C-alpha positions as CSV (number, residue, x, y, z in Angstrom):
1,M,40.4,-4.9,-106.2
2,V,41.6,-5.0,-102.5
3,D,43.1,-1.0,-101.3
4,L,46.3,-1.8,-99.6
5,D,46.6,1.0,-97.9
6,D,42.7,0.2,-95.6
7,P,43.6,-1.1,-92.3
8,L,40.7,-2.7,-93.0
9,R,41.4,-4.6,-95.8
10,T,42.3,-8.2,-94.0
11,Y,38.6,-7.8,-93.1
12,R,37.9,-8.1,-96.1
13,T,38.7,-11.5,-96.7
14,H,37.2,-15.0,-96.7
15,E,40.4,-16.3,-94.8
16,W,39.2,-13.9,-91.9
17,F,35.4,-14.6,-92.2
18,E,36.4,-19.0,-92.4
19,G,39.1,-18.5,-88.9
20,L,36.4,-16.3,-86.9
21,Q,34.7,-20.2,-86.0
22,W,37.5,-20.6,-83.4
23,Q,35.3,-18.3,-81.1
24,H,31.6,-19.5,-81.1
25,R,32.5,-21.9,-78.4
26,W,33.1,-19.1,-76.3
27,I,31.2,-16.1,-77.7
28,E,28.0,-18.9,-76.8
29,Y,29.6,-19.4,-73.1
30,M,29.7,-15.1,-72.3
31,V,26.3,-15.1,-73.6
32,G,25.1,-18.0,-71.3
33,W,26.4,-15.9,-68.9
34,W,25.8,-12.4,-69.3
35,I,21.9,-13.3,-69.7
36,G,22.5,-15.1,-66.3
37,E,24.5,-12.5,-64.5
38,I,23.3,-9.1,-66.4
39,S,19.9,-9.6,-68.3
40,K,18.2,-10.4,-71.4
41,P,18.5,-8.0,-74.1
42,T,15.5,-8.3,-76.6
43,R,17.6,-5.8,-79.0
44,V,20.9,-6.2,-79.7
45,M,23.3,-4.9,-82.4
46,D,27.3,-5.2,-82.8
47,F,29.2,-2.8,-84.4
48,G,31.8,-4.1,-86.4
49,A,29.5,-8.1,-86.2
50,G,32.3,-10.2,-87.9
51,D,30.6,-13.7,-88.4
52,G,27.2,-12.1,-86.4
53,W,27.7,-15.0,-83.5
54,W,27.3,-12.7,-81.1
55,C,24.1,-11.9,-82.4
56,H,22.9,-15.2,-83.8
57,T,23.6,-16.7,-80.1
58,F,21.6,-14.0,-78.8
59,K,18.9,-14.9,-80.8
60,N,18.5,-18.4,-79.7
61,A,18.3,-16.8,-76.7
62,G,15.2,-14.8,-76.9
63,A,15.9,-11.5,-78.3
64,D,14.1,-10.2,-80.7
65,A,15.7,-8.9,-83.1
66,C,19.8,-9.0,-83.6
67,Y,22.2,-6.4,-86.0
68,A,25.0,-6.8,-87.0
69,I,27.2,-4.9,-89.0
70,E,30.0,-4.7,-91.4
71,V,31.8,-3.2,-94.1
72,D,32.2,-5.8,-96.3
73,G,29.5,-7.0,-97.6
74,L,30.8,-10.4,-97.6
75,A,30.3,-10.7,-94.4
76,R,26.2,-12.0,-95.8
77,Q,28.1,-15.6,-96.7
78,Y,28.9,-16.1,-92.9
79,I,26.1,-14.3,-91.0
80,P,23.6,-16.4,-89.9
81,A,20.3,-16.2,-91.5
82,D,18.2,-15.5,-87.7
83,V,20.7,-12.2,-87.5
84,Y,19.8,-8.7,-89.4
85,F,22.8,-7.9,-91.4
86,W,23.7,-4.2,-92.5
87,E,27.1,-3.1,-94.7
88,H,28.3,0.0,-93.0
89,D,32.0,1.4,-92.5
90,L,31.9,2.7,-89.1
91,R,34.7,4.9,-90.1
92,T,31.1,6.6,-91.3
93,P,28.1,7.7,-89.0
94,L,25.5,5.2,-88.8
95,E,21.6,5.7,-89.4
96,A,19.6,3.9,-88.1
97,T,16.1,3.8,-86.7
98,G,15.5,2.8,-82.2
99,V,17.8,1.4,-79.9
100,T,19.3,-1.3,-79.0
101,D,19.6,-3.1,-75.2
102,L,22.7,-4.2,-75.8
103,S,25.5,-2.8,-77.8
104,I,28.8,-4.5,-78.0
105,C,31.9,-2.8,-80.2
106,L,35.3,-5.5,-79.2
107,E,38.2,-4.8,-80.6
108,V,37.1,-1.9,-84.0
109,A,38.3,1.1,-83.0
110,E,41.2,0.6,-83.4
111,H,40.8,0.0,-86.9
112,M,40.1,3.8,-87.7
113,T,41.7,6.7,-86.9
114,R,41.3,9.3,-83.2
115,Q,39.2,11.4,-85.8
116,E,37.2,9.1,-87.5
117,A,36.3,6.8,-84.1
118,E,35.6,10.3,-82.5
119,N,32.9,11.5,-85.7
120,A,31.8,8.5,-86.4
121,L,32.0,4.6,-83.7
122,I,31.3,7.1,-80.8
123,P,28.0,8.7,-81.6
124,S,26.2,6.2,-83.9
125,I,27.4,3.7,-80.7
126,I,26.1,6.3,-77.6
127,Q,22.7,7.0,-80.7
128,H,21.5,3.3,-81.0
129,T,22.6,2.4,-76.8
130,G,19.5,2.5,-75.2
131,N,20.3,0.3,-72.1
132,L,24.3,-1.5,-71.8
133,L,27.5,-1.2,-74.3
134,M,30.3,-3.4,-74.1
135,F,32.7,-2.0,-76.0
136,S,36.7,-2.6,-75.8
137,A,39.1,-1.3,-77.1
138,A,42.9,-2.2,-78.2
139,Q,45.0,-0.5,-75.9
140,P,48.8,1.0,-76.2
141,G,51.1,-1.5,-76.5
142,Q,49.1,-4.4,-78.1
143,P,50.0,-6.1,-81.3
144,G,47.1,-6.7,-84.1
145,T,47.3,-6.2,-87.7
146,G,45.9,-2.7,-89.0
147,H,45.9,-1.2,-85.4
148,I,46.3,2.8,-86.1
149,N,44.7,4.4,-83.0
150,L,45.5,2.8,-79.8
151,Q,44.3,4.6,-76.8
152,T,44.0,3.9,-73.5
153,L,41.1,2.7,-70.4
154,D,40.7,6.8,-69.6
155,Y,40.4,7.9,-72.6
156,W,37.7,5.6,-74.2
157,I,36.0,6.4,-71.0
158,T,36.0,9.6,-71.5
159,T,35.5,9.6,-75.2
160,I,31.9,7.6,-74.5
161,E,31.7,9.4,-71.3
162,R,31.6,13.0,-71.8
163,W,28.4,12.5,-74.0
164,G,26.0,12.2,-70.7
165,R,24.0,9.2,-72.3
166,L,26.0,6.0,-71.1
167,K,28.5,6.4,-67.6
168,L,31.5,3.0,-67.0
169,S,29.4,0.3,-64.2
170,T,32.2,-0.2,-62.2
171,E,30.9,-3.7,-60.7
172,R,29.6,-5.3,-63.9
173,T,32.6,-4.4,-65.8
174,A,34.9,-6.2,-63.0
175,K,31.7,-8.9,-63.0
176,T,32.5,-9.5,-66.8
177,K,36.2,-9.2,-66.8
178,T,36.2,-12.2,-64.9
179,A,33.2,-14.1,-66.9
180,F,35.6,-13.3,-69.8
181,E,39.3,-15.0,-67.9
182,R,37.4,-18.3,-67.2
183,I,37.0,-18.8,-71.2
184,L,39.9,-17.3,-73.6
185,P,43.1,-18.8,-73.8
186,E,45.5,-17.0,-72.0
187,A,46.8,-15.6,-75.8
188,F,43.8,-14.0,-76.2
189,H,43.2,-12.1,-71.9
190,F,43.5,-8.8,-74.3
191,L,40.7,-8.4,-74.5
192,P,39.0,-9.0,-70.8
193,R,41.6,-6.4,-70.3
194,N,40.3,-3.9,-72.8
195,L,36.8,-4.8,-71.5
196,L,34.9,-1.8,-70.4
197,I,31.3,-1.7,-70.1
198,F,28.2,1.4,-69.9
199,A,25.1,1.2,-68.9
200,K,22.7,4.3,-69.9
201,V,22.4,7.5,-67.2
């Protein structure tokens, strides 16, 4: 039975997963750009992975292992077989082994309370990020389904940096924002506006 009070209920439906295919082309572009301009990761983890296309594309490009984390087991029907799938609600801490060359968490944190993000999502990301983090979250005023935690970029920078393990990379952030703007339709430019790239200290 669907919990109508759950802000993540939209992301537990076939309709949502089937609607993600439009992203594949620009994700493939961005993965190629990232490898050419930033680095080629060997281990990737996507926190709130949707249909796992970031992971799948990095795996096709030569990554050794890619892990897609989604809240509902329904994702297993859509995430490609070359990607490791973990069913996990990121509103609770994730305990996994090892760290990644690249962690990804795009437009996820706004769907949980501030306390859940600060006490579960961000610590889980920090714990499993060994090199770089690509992060974005909706800012105040950004419309969207299930948005309950809209924060400024400065808030997320402070929240992530206070752990002392990752620091904002202004150069990588600026370059990646520009690359996203080249490929994304203008209606989706909220993603580069929200984007932050952090690097291991």
